[in-house]
LUMVEX-966793 format. One record per atom (N, C-alpha, C): residue in one letter; atom name; x, y, z. Coordinates in Angstrom, 3 decimals. Example, Ala and Ser with C-alpha at 12.3 -4.5 7.8 and 13.67 -1.06 7.14 Angstrom:
<rs>
resn, name, x, y, z
a, N, 13.190, -5.690, 7.800
a, CA, 12.300, -4.500, 7.800
a, C, 13.200, -3.300, 7.800
s, N, 12.850, -2.250, 7.080
s, CA, 13.670, -1.060, 7.140
s, C, 12.900, 0.030, 7.870
</rs>
This chain:
<rs>
resn, name, x, y, z
m, N, 0.841, -1.208, 0.000
m, CA, 0.000, 0.000, 0.000
m, C, 0.864, 1.242, 0.000
s, N, 1.906, 1.235, 0.798
s, CA, 2.799, 2.394, 0.864
s, C, 3.530, 2.585, -0.451
d, N, 3.889, 1.460, -1.113
d, CA, 4.571, 1.578, -2.404
d, C, 3.658, 2.201, -3.436
q, N, 2.412, 1.835, -3.422
q, CA, 1.478, 2.406, -4.393
q, C, 1.303, 3.904, -4.155
r, N, 1.226, 4.288, -2.872
r, CA, 1.075, 5.723, -2.566
r, C, 2.307, 6.504, -3.028
f, N, 3.521, 5.917, -2.861
f, CA, 4.751, 6.589, -3.277
f, C, 4.801, 6.744, -4.793
m, N, 4.363, 5.671, -5.478
m, CA, 4.381, 5.711, -6.941
m, C, 3.364, 6.713, -7.463
s, N, 2.239, 6.872, -6.768
s, CA, 1.213, 7.814, -7.229
s, C, 1.624, 9.254, -6.961
d, N, 2.469, 9.511, -5.930
d, CA, 2.892, 10.882, -5.614
d, C, 3.969, 11.387, -6.582
r, N, 4.726, 10.491, -7.196
r, CA, 5.822, 10.930, -8.059
r, C, 5.357, 11.708, -9.285
p, N, 4.341, 11.258, -9.995
p, CA, 3.888, 12.064, -11.148
p, C, 3.388, 13.431, -10.729
a, N, 2.717, 13.505, -9.595
a, CA, 2.190, 14.797, -9.148
a, C, 3.331, 15.770, -8.836
k, N, 4.378, 15.290, -8.166
k, CA, 5.515, 16.147, -7.849
k, C, 6.240, 16.581, -9.119
a, N, 6.360, 15.674, -10.070
a, CA, 7.020, 16.026, -11.336
a, C, 6.250, 17.095, -12.081
v, N, 4.930, 16.979, -12.066
v, CA, 4.104, 17.982, -12.746
v, C, 4.248, 19.340, -12.083
l, N, 4.245, 19.360, -10.737
l, CA, 4.419, 20.616, -10.020
l, C, 5.780, 21.240, -10.304
r, N, 6.814, 20.389, -10.359
r, CA, 8.158, 20.910, -10.626
r, C, 8.249, 21.510, -12.023
l, N, 7.694, 20.813, -13.004
l, CA, 7.702, 21.326, -14.375
l, C, 6.887, 22.611, -14.494
s, N, 5.790, 22.693, -13.787
s, CA, 4.967, 23.896, -13.816
s, C, 5.719, 25.082, -13.229
s, N, 6.453, 24.843, -12.133
s, CA, 7.225, 25.927, -11.513
s, C, 8.316, 26.426, -12.459
i, N, 9.012, 25.484, -13.109
i, CA, 10.070, 25.872, -14.042
i, C, 9.493, 26.681, -15.204
a, N, 8.368, 26.242, -15.722
a, CA, 7.745, 26.944, -16.845
a, C, 7.311, 28.345, -16.435
a, N, 6.776, 28.477, -15.211
a, CA, 6.338, 29.799, -14.743
a, C, 7.517, 30.748, -14.600
v, N, 8.624, 30.243, -14.035
v, CA, 9.817, 31.085, -13.881
v, C, 10.356, 31.500, -15.239
a, N, 10.367, 30.578, -16.197
a, CA, 10.874, 30.901, -17.539
a, C, 10.007, 31.957, -18.204
l, N, 8.676, 31.837, -18.041
l, CA, 7.778, 32.835, -18.628
l, C, 7.991, 34.203, -18.004
l, N, 8.154, 34.251, -16.689
l, CA, 8.390, 35.529, -16.021
l, C, 9.705, 36.148, -16.474
a, N, 10.752, 35.334, -16.586
a, CA, 12.047, 35.855, -17.023
a, C, 11.983, 36.379, -18.449
a, N, 11.291, 35.631, -19.317
a, CA, 11.163, 36.080, -20.709
a, C, 10.367, 37.364, -20.799
g, N, 9.297, 37.452, -19.998
g, CA, 8.493, 38.667, -20.006
g, C, 9.276, 39.876, -19.527
c, N, 10.065, 39.706, -18.467
c, CA, 10.868, 40.813, -17.951
c, C, 11.930, 41.229, -18.957
a, N, 12.580, 40.238, -19.586
a, CA, 13.635, 40.565, -20.542
a, C, 13.084, 41.336, -21.724
g, N, 11.941, 40.884, -22.261
g, CA, 11.357, 41.592, -23.388
g, C, 10.912, 42.987, -23.026
r, N, 10.348, 43.170, -21.863
r, CA, 9.868, 44.485, -21.444
r, C, 11.017, 45.453, -21.236
d, N, 12.112, 45.000, -20.609
d, CA, 13.246, 45.887, -20.367
d, C, 13.898, 46.331, -21.667
s, N, 14.089, 45.406, -22.612
s, CA, 14.748, 45.766, -23.856
s, C, 13.913, 46.766, -24.643
i, N, 12.608, 46.623, -24.624
i, CA, 11.756, 47.553, -25.357
i, C, 11.792, 48.924, -24.711
t, N, 11.721, 48.955, -23.380
t, CA, 11.705, 50.239, -22.676
t, C, 13.019, 50.979, -22.841
v, N, 14.132, 50.280, -22.660
v, CA, 15.441, 50.913, -22.769
v, C, 15.715, 51.360, -24.200
g, N, 15.339, 50.552, -25.170
g, CA, 15.617, 50.888, -26.550
g, C, 14.766, 52.011, -27.096
s, N, 13.636, 52.276, -26.466
s, CA, 12.728, 53.291, -27.001
s, C, 13.011, 54.685, -26.472
v, N, 13.809, 54.816, -25.403
v, CA, 14.093, 56.115, -24.803
v, C, 15.561, 56.457, -25.041
p, N, 15.875, 57.432, -25.929
p, CA, 17.280, 57.786, -26.170
p, C, 17.895, 58.442, -24.946
d, N, 19.137, 58.068, -24.640
d, CA, 19.825, 58.611, -23.472
d, C, 21.232, 59.034, -23.844
d, N, 21.399, 59.566, -25.045
d, CA, 22.691, 60.022, -25.536
d, C, 22.513, 61.440, -26.061
y, N, 23.360, 62.378, -25.607
y, CA, 23.202, 63.767, -26.037
y, C, 23.412, 63.924, -27.541
r, N, 24.189, 63.026, -28.148
r, CA, 24.382, 63.091, -29.596
r, C, 23.120, 62.674, -30.348
t, N, 22.297, 61.849, -29.711
t, CA, 21.022, 61.468, -30.305
t, C, 19.955, 62.511, -30.017
n, N, 19.952, 63.046, -28.799
n, CA, 18.950, 64.050, -28.428
n, C, 19.205, 65.392, -29.106
h, N, 20.478, 65.726, -29.358
h, CA, 20.828, 67.014, -29.978
h, C, 21.813, 66.757, -31.117
p, N, 21.358, 66.166, -32.208
p, CA, 22.281, 65.836, -33.300
p, C, 22.738, 67.080, -34.050
i, N, 23.958, 67.041, -34.556
i, CA, 24.493, 68.096, -35.407
i, C, 24.112, 67.769, -36.846
v, N, 23.422, 68.680, -37.485
v, CA, 22.965, 68.482, -38.851
v, C, 23.543, 69.580, -39.741
i, N, 23.655, 69.286, -41.019
i, CA, 24.137, 70.251, -42.002
i, C, 22.952, 70.716, -42.836
s, N, 22.739, 71.997, -42.861
s, CA, 21.614, 72.556, -43.607
s, C, 21.968, 73.962, -44.069
e, N, 21.140, 74.493, -44.941
e, CA, 21.362, 75.840, -45.459
e, C, 20.781, 76.858, -44.488
k, N, 21.626, 77.782, -44.072
k, CA, 21.229, 78.830, -43.138
k, C, 21.578, 80.193, -43.725
d, N, 20.824, 81.197, -43.323
d, CA, 21.114, 82.565, -43.745
d, C, 22.146, 83.182, -42.822
k, N, 23.205, 83.718, -43.428
k, CA, 24.175, 84.498, -42.683
k, C, 23.787, 85.961, -42.821
t, N, 23.597, 86.636, -41.709
t, CA, 23.021, 87.983, -41.720
t, C, 23.862, 88.921, -40.872
v, N, 23.966, 90.163, -41.323
v, CA, 24.587, 91.212, -40.528
v, C, 23.833, 92.509, -40.789
d, N, 23.589, 93.261, -39.738
d, CA, 22.927, 94.564, -39.831
d, C, 23.981, 95.657, -39.720
i, N, 24.036, 96.517, -40.721
i, CA, 24.975, 97.632, -40.735
i, C, 24.230, 98.881, -40.267
p, N, 24.527, 99.393, -39.075
p, CA, 23.820, 100.589, -38.600
p, C, 24.189, 101.811, -39.442
v, N, 23.191, 102.660, -39.686
v, CA, 23.383, 103.850, -40.518
v, C, 22.820, 105.055, -39.777
g, N, 23.635, 106.091, -39.659
g, CA, 23.176, 107.326, -39.041
g, C, 22.532, 108.250, -40.067
i, N, 21.768, 109.203, -39.583
i, CA, 21.085, 110.136, -40.487
i, C, 22.088, 110.967, -41.273
a, N, 23.208, 111.317, -40.652
a, CA, 24.184, 112.198, -41.287
a, C, 25.252, 111.447, -42.075
d, N, 25.169, 110.121, -42.177
d, CA, 26.183, 109.367, -42.906
d, C, 26.134, 109.686, -44.395
r, N, 27.305, 109.854, -44.996
r, CA, 27.403, 110.126, -46.425
r, C, 28.364, 109.157, -47.113
g, N, 28.526, 108.023, -46.529
g, CA, 29.399, 106.996, -47.077
g, C, 29.761, 106.008, -45.988
l, N, 30.533, 104.987, -46.367
l, CA, 30.910, 103.960, -45.411
l, C, 31.882, 104.504, -44.369
s, N, 31.577, 104.264, -43.121
s, CA, 32.506, 104.603, -42.042
s, C, 33.431, 103.421, -41.790
r, N, 34.437, 103.638, -40.946
r, CA, 35.378, 102.567, -40.629
r, C, 34.658, 101.400, -39.961
m, N, 33.755, 101.677, -39.064
m, CA, 33.018, 100.616, -38.385
m, C, 32.183, 99.806, -39.377
q, N, 31.555, 100.491, -40.329
q, CA, 30.735, 99.802, -41.316
q, C, 31.581, 98.953, -42.248
r, N, 32.763, 99.433, -42.612
r, CA, 33.655, 98.652, -43.471
r, C, 34.120, 97.384, -42.767
v, N, 34.474, 97.501, -41.490
v, CA, 34.917, 96.323, -40.733
v, C, 33.801, 95.287, -40.638
a, N, 32.580, 95.739, -40.383
a, CA, 31.443, 94.820, -40.289
a, C, 31.174, 94.135, -41.623
a, N, 31.252, 94.889, -42.716
a, CA, 31.010, 94.311, -44.041
a, C, 32.097, 93.319, -44.419
d, N, 33.361, 93.642, -44.115
d, CA, 34.465, 92.738, -44.448
d, C, 34.382, 91.437, -43.650
g, N, 34.009, 91.541, -42.375
g, CA, 33.851, 90.328, -41.578
g, C, 32.705, 89.461, -42.073
f, N, 31.651, 90.091, -42.560
f, CA, 30.494, 89.353, -43.068
f, C, 30.848, 88.583, -44.332
i, N, 31.598, 89.196, -45.223
i, CA, 31.865, 88.584, -46.525
i, C, 33.104, 87.709, -46.502
a, N, 33.820, 87.643, -45.377
a, CA, 35.064, 86.871, -45.319
a, C, 34.832, 85.393, -45.605
g, N, 33.697, 84.853, -45.183
g, CA, 33.423, 83.437, -45.409
g, C, 32.636, 83.146, -46.665
y, N, 32.513, 84.106, -47.558
y, CA, 31.727, 83.917, -48.777
y, C, 32.405, 82.911, -49.706
d, N, 31.636, 81.937, -50.175
d, CA, 32.157, 80.907, -51.070
d, C, 32.021, 81.388, -52.511
r, N, 33.130, 81.776, -53.115
r, CA, 33.080, 82.336, -54.462
r, C, 32.764, 81.284, -55.518
s, N, 33.061, 80.025, -55.235
s, CA, 32.740, 78.979, -56.201
s, C, 31.236, 78.686, -56.218
a, N, 30.624, 78.653, -55.030
a, CA, 29.171, 78.467, -54.979
a, C, 28.433, 79.736, -55.375
a, N, 29.000, 80.889, -55.042
a, CA, 28.473, 82.209, -55.420
a, C, 26.989, 82.367, -55.112
p, N, 26.604, 82.264, -53.836
p, CA, 25.196, 82.509, -53.507
p, C, 24.843, 83.985, -53.676
v, N, 23.565, 84.247, -53.826
v, CA, 23.091, 85.620, -53.984
v, C, 23.215, 86.356, -52.656
v, N, 23.769, 87.568, -52.704
v, CA, 23.870, 88.424, -51.529
v, C, 22.774, 89.479, -51.629
s, N, 21.886, 89.493, -50.658
s, CA, 20.800, 90.465, -50.624
s, C, 21.224, 91.678, -49.807
v, N, 21.050, 92.858, -50.397
v, CA, 21.307, 94.120, -49.703
v, C, 19.947, 94.759, -49.445
m, N, 19.494, 94.658, -48.213
m, CA, 18.156, 95.141, -47.849
m, C, 18.282, 96.569, -47.332
v, N, 17.703, 97.510, -48.106
v, CA, 17.837, 98.936, -47.839
v, C, 16.531, 99.463, -47.245
p, N, 16.591, 100.194, -46.139
p, CA, 15.355, 100.700, -45.523
p, C, 14.755, 101.866, -46.326
y, N, 13.431, 101.935, -46.311
y, CA, 12.742, 103.108, -46.849
y, C, 11.620, 103.474, -45.884
g, N, 11.297, 104.752, -45.877
g, CA, 10.265, 105.225, -44.954
g, C, 10.802, 105.602, -43.601
s, N, 12.115, 105.464, -43.396
s, CA, 12.723, 105.825, -42.119
s, C, 13.418, 107.173, -42.251
a, N, 13.817, 107.744, -41.126
a, CA, 14.453, 109.061, -41.141
a, C, 15.812, 109.026, -41.823
n, N, 16.481, 107.873, -41.828
n, CA, 17.812, 107.768, -42.424
n, C, 17.766, 107.118, -43.807
q, N, 16.646, 107.223, -44.488
q, CA, 16.497, 106.574, -45.790
q, C, 17.540, 107.046, -46.798
a, N, 17.767, 108.353, -46.899
a, CA, 18.724, 108.889, -47.869
a, C, 20.142, 108.426, -47.554
a, N, 20.519, 108.484, -46.273
a, CA, 21.860, 108.048, -45.891
a, C, 22.040, 106.552, -46.131
a, N, 20.987, 105.766, -45.870
a, CA, 21.073, 104.326, -46.078
a, C, 21.277, 103.978, -47.540
s, N, 20.686, 104.741, -48.451
s, CA, 20.864, 104.491, -49.888
s, C, 22.316, 104.701, -50.304
v, N, 22.937, 105.765, -49.762
v, CA, 24.341, 106.039, -50.087
v, C, 25.238, 104.946, -49.520
v, N, 24.995, 104.560, -48.284
v, CA, 25.804, 103.508, -47.651
v, C, 25.627, 102.189, -48.390
a, N, 24.403, 101.881, -48.812
a, CA, 24.155, 100.635, -49.535
a, C, 24.920, 100.599, -50.849
a, N, 24.987, 101.736, -51.545
a, CA, 25.740, 101.785, -52.797
a, C, 27.227, 101.511, -52.556
d, N, 27.774, 102.062, -51.494
d, CA, 29.168, 101.800, -51.163
d, C, 29.384, 100.344, -50.747
l, N, 28.399, 99.760, -50.093
l, CA, 28.502, 98.358, -49.705
l, C, 28.521, 97.454, -50.930
v, N, 27.734, 97.790, -51.930
v, CA, 27.723, 96.997, -53.161
v, C, 29.100, 97.020, -53.819
k, N, 29.716, 98.187, -53.868
k, CA, 31.060, 98.286, -54.441
k, C, 32.058, 97.451, -53.643
r, N, 31.922, 97.462, -52.324
r, CA, 32.863, 96.704, -51.488
r, C, 32.636, 95.196, -51.656
l, N, 31.396, 94.777, -51.812
l, CA, 31.096, 93.366, -52.030
l, C, 31.690, 92.892, -53.348
r, N, 31.570, 93.698, -54.389
r, CA, 32.142, 93.314, -55.677
r, C, 33.661, 93.244, -55.599
a, N, 34.272, 94.177, -54.880
a, CA, 35.732, 94.150, -54.727
a, C, 36.184, 92.929, -53.930
a, N, 35.310, 92.408, -53.049
a, CA, 35.657, 91.232, -52.245
a, C, 35.466, 89.926, -53.000
g, N, 34.949, 89.979, -54.229
g, CA, 34.841, 88.765, -55.024
g, C, 33.436, 88.277, -55.290
v, N, 32.401, 89.005, -54.872
v, CA, 31.035, 88.592, -55.186
v, C, 30.808, 88.823, -56.682
p, N, 30.437, 87.794, -57.445
p, CA, 30.319, 87.947, -58.897
p, C, 29.244, 88.969, -59.293
e, N, 29.429, 89.521, -60.482
e, CA, 28.456, 90.451, -61.032
e, C, 27.126, 89.721, -61.232
g, N, 26.061, 90.376, -60.869
g, CA, 24.739, 89.777, -61.003
g, C, 24.311, 88.927, -59.833
r, N, 25.149, 88.774, -58.815
r, CA, 24.797, 87.981, -57.636
r, C, 24.491, 88.861, -56.431
i, N, 24.273, 90.142, -56.678
i, CA, 23.906, 91.075, -55.616
i, C, 22.494, 91.567, -55.896
l, N, 21.615, 91.407, -54.915
l, CA, 20.198, 91.724, -55.080
l, C, 19.808, 92.841, -54.127
h, N, 19.223, 93.915, -54.670
h, CA, 18.716, 95.017, -53.851
h, C, 17.278, 94.692, -53.431
q, N, 17.009, 94.842, -52.146
q, CA, 15.670, 94.592, -51.619
q, C, 15.306, 95.686, -50.620
p, N, 14.406, 96.594, -50.965
p, CA, 13.956, 97.582, -49.980
p, C, 13.012, 96.951, -48.961
y, N, 13.018, 97.464, -47.760
y, CA, 12.065, 96.997, -46.750
y, C, 11.520, 98.198, -45.989
e, N, 10.287, 98.093, -45.561
e, CA, 9.593, 99.168, -44.870
e, C, 10.165, 99.274, -43.456
a, N, 10.724, 100.448, -43.118
a, CA, 11.490, 100.582, -41.883
a, C, 11.054, 101.759, -41.038
s, N, 9.833, 102.233, -41.215
s, CA, 9.390, 103.376, -40.411
s, C, 9.353, 103.036, -38.926
q, N, 9.179, 101.767, -38.603
q, CA, 9.099, 101.363, -37.196
q, C, 10.458, 101.404, -36.499
y, N, 11.544, 101.470, -37.268
y, CA, 12.877, 101.486, -36.681
y, C, 13.328, 102.880, -36.274
g, N, 12.578, 103.906, -36.614
g, CA, 12.938, 105.262, -36.218
g, C, 14.105, 105.804, -37.011
d, N, 15.071, 106.405, -36.301
d, CA, 16.201, 107.056, -36.975
d, C, 17.341, 106.098, -37.309
g, N, 17.346, 104.899, -36.740
g, CA, 18.504, 104.011, -36.884
g, C, 18.229, 102.737, -37.642
a, N, 17.442, 102.777, -38.700
a, CA, 17.178, 101.565, -39.479
a, C, 18.461, 101.087, -40.158
p, N, 18.823, 99.818, -40.027
p, CA, 20.100, 99.338, -40.584
p, C, 19.952, 98.890, -42.038
v, N, 21.089, 98.785, -42.708
v, CA, 21.169, 98.098, -43.991
v, C, 21.553, 96.653, -43.682
r, N, 20.744, 95.723, -44.135
r, CA, 20.965, 94.315, -43.804
r, C, 21.561, 93.581, -45.003
l, N, 22.623, 92.815, -44.744
l, CA, 23.252, 91.964, -45.749
l, C, 22.938, 90.505, -45.416
v, N, 22.531, 89.740, -46.433
v, CA, 22.127, 88.353, -46.215
v, C, 22.607, 87.491, -47.381
y, N, 23.169, 86.344, -47.072
y, CA, 23.369, 85.302, -48.086
y, C, 23.274, 83.947, -47.398
a, N, 22.925, 82.919, -48.175
a, CA, 22.725, 81.571, -47.644
a, C, 24.014, 80.775, -47.752
e, N, 24.283, 79.978, -46.751
e, CA, 25.461, 79.125, -46.741
e, C, 25.136, 77.827, -46.021
m, N, 25.925, 76.781, -46.296
m, CA, 25.770, 75.508, -45.620
m, C, 26.496, 75.581, -44.281
r, N, 25.764, 75.266, -43.212
r, CA, 26.332, 75.358, -41.874
r, C, 25.923, 74.155, -41.045
a, N, 26.786, 73.829, -40.093
a, CA, 26.469, 72.791, -39.111
a, C, 25.789, 73.451, -37.921
s, N, 24.712, 72.841, -37.458
s, CA, 23.961, 73.429, -36.349
s, C, 23.156, 72.340, -35.651
t, N, 22.621, 72.693, -34.500
t, CA, 21.717, 71.814, -33.765
t, C, 20.415, 72.573, -33.510
g, N, 19.499, 71.914, -32.866
g, CA, 18.247, 72.570, -32.521
g, C, 18.431, 73.560, -31.383
p, N, 17.411, 74.346, -31.092
p, CA, 17.522, 75.327, -30.003
p, C, 17.632, 74.652, -28.647
c, N, 18.391, 75.282, -27.772
c, CA, 18.560, 74.762, -26.409
c, C, 17.527, 75.394, -25.473
g, N, 17.505, 74.889, -24.253
g, CA, 16.600, 75.437, -23.253
g, C, 15.305, 74.669, -23.104
r, N, 15.289, 73.409, -23.518
r, CA, 14.074, 72.594, -23.361
r, C, 14.063, 71.960, -21.966
w, N, 13.035, 72.266, -21.205
w, CA, 12.852, 71.683, -19.877
w, C, 11.427, 71.137, -19.778
p, N, 11.138, 70.013, -20.440
p, CA, 9.756, 69.514, -20.483
p, C, 9.257, 68.922, -19.172
k, N, 10.179, 68.603, -18.259
k, CA, 9.744, 68.000, -17.005
k, C, 10.702, 68.401, -15.890
d, N, 10.264, 68.153, -14.672
d, CA, 11.061, 68.472, -13.490
d, C, 12.304, 67.590, -13.453
l, N, 13.466, 68.182, -13.142
l, CA, 14.703, 67.412, -13.067
l, C, 14.655, 66.346, -11.979
m, N, 13.867, 66.587, -10.936
m, CA, 13.779, 65.621, -9.846
m, C, 12.919, 64.423, -10.219
d, N, 12.116, 64.566, -11.277
d, CA, 11.274, 63.463, -11.712
d, C, 12.079, 62.576, -12.657
n, N, 13.014, 61.839, -12.105
n, CA, 13.945, 61.056, -12.905
n, C, 14.279, 59.767, -12.177
a, N, 13.286, 58.919, -12.022
a, CA, 13.488, 57.666, -11.301
a, C, 14.434, 56.728, -12.049
e, N, 14.570, 56.882, -13.384
e, CA, 15.420, 56.003, -14.165
e, C, 16.857, 56.525, -14.267
n, N, 17.125, 57.670, -13.631
n, CA, 18.473, 58.237, -13.616
n, C, 19.005, 58.483, -15.028
r, N, 18.168, 59.060, -15.881
r, CA, 18.562, 59.372, -17.246
r, C, 18.937, 60.834, -17.371
h, N, 19.574, 61.176, -18.512
h, CA, 19.884, 62.568, -18.788
h, C, 18.609, 63.376, -18.954
w, N, 18.672, 64.639, -18.537
w, CA, 17.527, 65.513, -18.777
w, C, 17.551, 65.970, -20.236
a, N, 16.441, 66.548, -20.688
a, CA, 16.257, 66.839, -22.115
a, C, 17.291, 67.815, -22.652
n, N, 17.724, 68.774, -21.840
n, CA, 18.643, 69.812, -22.314
n, C, 20.109, 69.420, -22.164
f, N, 20.375, 68.234, -21.635
f, CA, 21.747, 67.809, -21.377
f, C, 22.526, 67.705, -22.684
g, N, 23.702, 68.348, -22.750
g, CA, 24.577, 68.266, -23.911
g, C, 24.240, 69.212, -25.035
c, N, 23.182, 70.003, -24.911
c, CA, 22.764, 70.874, -26.013
c, C, 23.781, 71.989, -26.264
s, N, 24.238, 72.649, -25.206
s, CA, 25.196, 73.741, -25.385
s, C, 26.514, 73.225, -25.935
y, N, 26.936, 72.043, -25.495
y, CA, 28.177, 71.461, -26.008
y, C, 28.068, 71.203, -27.509
q, N, 26.958, 70.609, -27.943
q, CA, 26.756, 70.332, -29.360
q, C, 26.687, 71.616, -30.178
n, N, 26.032, 72.652, -29.639
n, CA, 25.949, 73.925, -30.339
n, C, 27.321, 74.562, -30.491
n, N, 28.129, 74.537, -29.437
n, CA, 29.469, 75.117, -29.502
n, C, 30.360, 74.343, -30.473
l, N, 30.237, 73.029, -30.470
l, CA, 31.027, 72.218, -31.394
l, C, 30.640, 72.521, -32.838
a, N, 29.343, 72.635, -33.110
a, CA, 28.887, 72.932, -34.463
a, C, 29.362, 74.303, -34.924
a, N, 29.393, 75.277, -34.003
a, CA, 29.808, 76.629, -34.368
a, C, 31.290, 76.698, -34.706
q, N, 32.106, 75.756, -34.236
q, CA, 33.550, 75.783, -34.477
q, C, 33.956, 75.043, -35.741
i, N, 33.015, 74.406, -36.410
i, CA, 33.343, 73.628, -37.605
i, C, 33.429, 74.564, -38.803
a, N, 34.636, 74.734, -39.336
a, CA, 34.828, 75.651, -40.458
a, C, 34.245, 75.094, -41.745
n, N, 34.410, 73.808, -41.970
n, CA, 33.902, 73.178, -43.187
n, C, 32.927, 72.070, -42.799
p, N, 31.613, 72.305, -42.925
p, CA, 30.642, 71.273, -42.521
p, C, 30.794, 69.968, -43.280
a, N, 31.420, 69.999, -44.451
a, CA, 31.596, 68.764, -45.217
a, C, 32.491, 67.767, -44.485
d, N, 33.294, 68.231, -43.517
d, CA, 34.134, 67.325, -42.747
d, C, 33.307, 66.342, -41.923
l, N, 32.049, 66.687, -41.643
l, CA, 31.178, 65.777, -40.895
l, C, 30.635, 64.664, -41.783
l, N, 30.686, 64.860, -43.087
l, CA, 30.128, 63.876, -44.010
l, C, 31.126, 62.778, -44.365
g, N, 32.411, 63.084, -44.278
g, CA, 33.422, 62.092, -44.614
g, C, 34.799, 62.719, -44.639
p, N, 35.828, 61.888, -44.702
p, CA, 37.196, 62.419, -44.695
p, C, 37.533, 63.108, -46.006
r, N, 38.486, 64.024, -45.935
r, CA, 38.965, 64.693, -47.134
r, C, 39.948, 63.790, -47.892
k, N, 40.230, 64.169, -49.119
k, CA, 41.207, 63.436, -49.915
k, C, 42.580, 63.563, -49.277
p, N, 43.283, 62.454, -49.057
p, CA, 44.611, 62.545, -48.428
p, C, 45.598, 63.246, -49.342
g, N, 46.513, 63.971, -48.735
g, CA, 47.543, 64.656, -49.496
g, C, 48.685, 63.726, -49.881
d, N, 49.623, 64.254, -50.636
d, CA, 50.778, 63.469, -51.073
d, C, 51.676, 63.139, -49.884
i, N, 52.246, 61.955, -49.920
i, CA, 53.125, 61.482, -48.855
i, C, 54.550, 61.972, -49.107
d, N, 55.158, 62.477, -48.064
d, CA, 56.562, 62.865, -48.130
d, C, 57.399, 61.627, -47.799
a, N, 57.792, 60.892, -48.844
a, CA, 58.473, 59.614, -48.639
a, C, 59.804, 59.799, -47.929
q, N, 60.543, 60.841, -48.260
q, CA, 61.856, 61.052, -47.640
q, C, 61.720, 61.327, -46.150
n, N, 60.757, 62.191, -45.784
n, CA, 60.559, 62.503, -44.370
n, C, 60.046, 61.283, -43.608
r, N, 59.187, 60.500, -44.250
r, CA, 58.680, 59.304, -43.588
r, C, 59.802, 58.299, -43.336
s, N, 60.659, 58.102, -44.340
s, CA, 61.776, 57.160, -44.179
s, C, 62.729, 57.618, -43.075
h, N, 62.963, 58.944, -43.020
h, CA, 63.841, 59.465, -41.979
h, C, 63.236, 59.264, -40.593
a, N, 61.942, 59.482, -40.458
a, CA, 61.270, 59.302, -39.176
a, C, 61.297, 57.844, -38.740
i, N, 61.138, 56.913, -39.691
i, CA, 61.178, 55.483, -39.359
i, C, 62.582, 55.082, -38.906
d, N, 63.586, 55.621, -39.582
d, CA, 64.968, 55.310, -39.180
d, C, 65.246, 55.819, -37.763
q, N, 64.771, 57.021, -37.439
q, CA, 64.966, 57.547, -36.084
q, C, 64.244, 56.692, -35.057
y, N, 63.067, 56.196, -35.396
y, CA, 62.319, 55.340, -34.470
y, C, 63.072, 54.025, -34.223
r, N, 63.613, 53.455, -35.282
r, CA, 64.331, 52.193, -35.130
r, C, 65.598, 52.358, -34.300
e, N, 66.249, 53.499, -34.449
e, CA, 67.489, 53.742, -33.715
e, C, 67.236, 54.339, -32.329
r, N, 65.962, 54.518, -31.974
r, CA, 65.577, 55.098, -30.684
r, C, 66.181, 56.489, -30.511
e, N, 66.179, 57.267, -31.571
e, CA, 66.735, 58.605, -31.536
e, C, 65.624, 59.634, -31.324
i, N, 66.059, 60.839, -30.960
i, CA, 65.143, 61.970, -30.814
i, C, 65.511, 62.999, -31.864
a, N, 64.523, 63.481, -32.605
a, CA, 64.781, 64.452, -33.649
a, C, 65.424, 65.711, -33.065
p, N, 66.386, 66.296, -33.780
p, CA, 67.081, 67.483, -33.247
p, C, 66.134, 68.627, -32.901
d, N, 65.100, 68.861, -33.719
d, CA, 64.181, 69.955, -33.409
d, C, 63.377, 69.674, -32.155
m, N, 63.047, 68.390, -31.920
m, CA, 62.350, 68.039, -30.684
m, C, 63.275, 68.198, -29.478
r, N, 64.556, 67.873, -29.641
r, CA, 65.501, 67.973, -28.537
r, C, 65.727, 69.429, -28.133
s, N, 65.759, 70.340, -29.124
s, CA, 66.018, 71.746, -28.811
s, C, 64.789, 72.461, -28.271
n, N, 63.580, 71.961, -28.593
n, CA, 62.352, 72.636, -28.179
n, C, 61.683, 72.017, -26.972
r, N, 62.235, 70.935, -26.451
r, CA, 61.570, 70.255, -25.348
r, C, 61.690, 71.069, -24.068
e, N, 60.760, 70.859, -23.158
e, CA, 60.738, 71.558, -21.877
e, C, 61.168, 70.671, -20.716
v, N, 61.247, 69.372, -20.970
v, CA, 61.646, 68.439, -19.920
v, C, 62.969, 67.817, -20.315
f, N, 63.937, 67.820, -19.408
f, CA, 65.259, 67.264, -19.681
f, C, 65.528, 66.111, -18.703
y, N, 65.991, 64.999, -19.247
y, CA, 66.280, 63.814, -18.420
y, C, 67.774, 63.603, -18.316
</rs>
């Protein structure tokens, strides 16, 4: 009788054991799937949240004009030269010279704009790529500026200052929305050629003689004479 009872209990225990294992496996699989979906759906990298993109942007400068101005002043020339310094002569975008009308300095602005056109042409802006555009400027009073505008390809990010939620509401210990935005903006502003973000430039010619000399010095464990004379640490 006892043997029969023992034999009858074994299948029941096996079924319970298999059921427990299956339940644990289902719970583990459910947790794993849920975590991967949650983590993968929320970006936590400042390069992803604030990517640097290359797009066409307007480069603009306002040249202040006084009522008594009768030509370009030194300050106006410096501002115009700095504005046109980055002009790409091969792409030759259109430069718009926006001249105010209806303001107290309208006559002076016309004279200054004419001098600006001459300076733009002398700086390399091709003939026919300068566009005059008047704008209504009575709201600016006596100091309506002459505005210079041309489009160029620039690296930039989105605007900073996004605070969609309280910083303390961060149970997952993730970056806040504005994290890394200023860094990305500063990095984008320092890029002289946005094409460098798209891929490497064509390599230059190799100086075979200098390379061979450098390899020989490395093999002989020598220090180049110019490095020896310019070093700050002496052993």
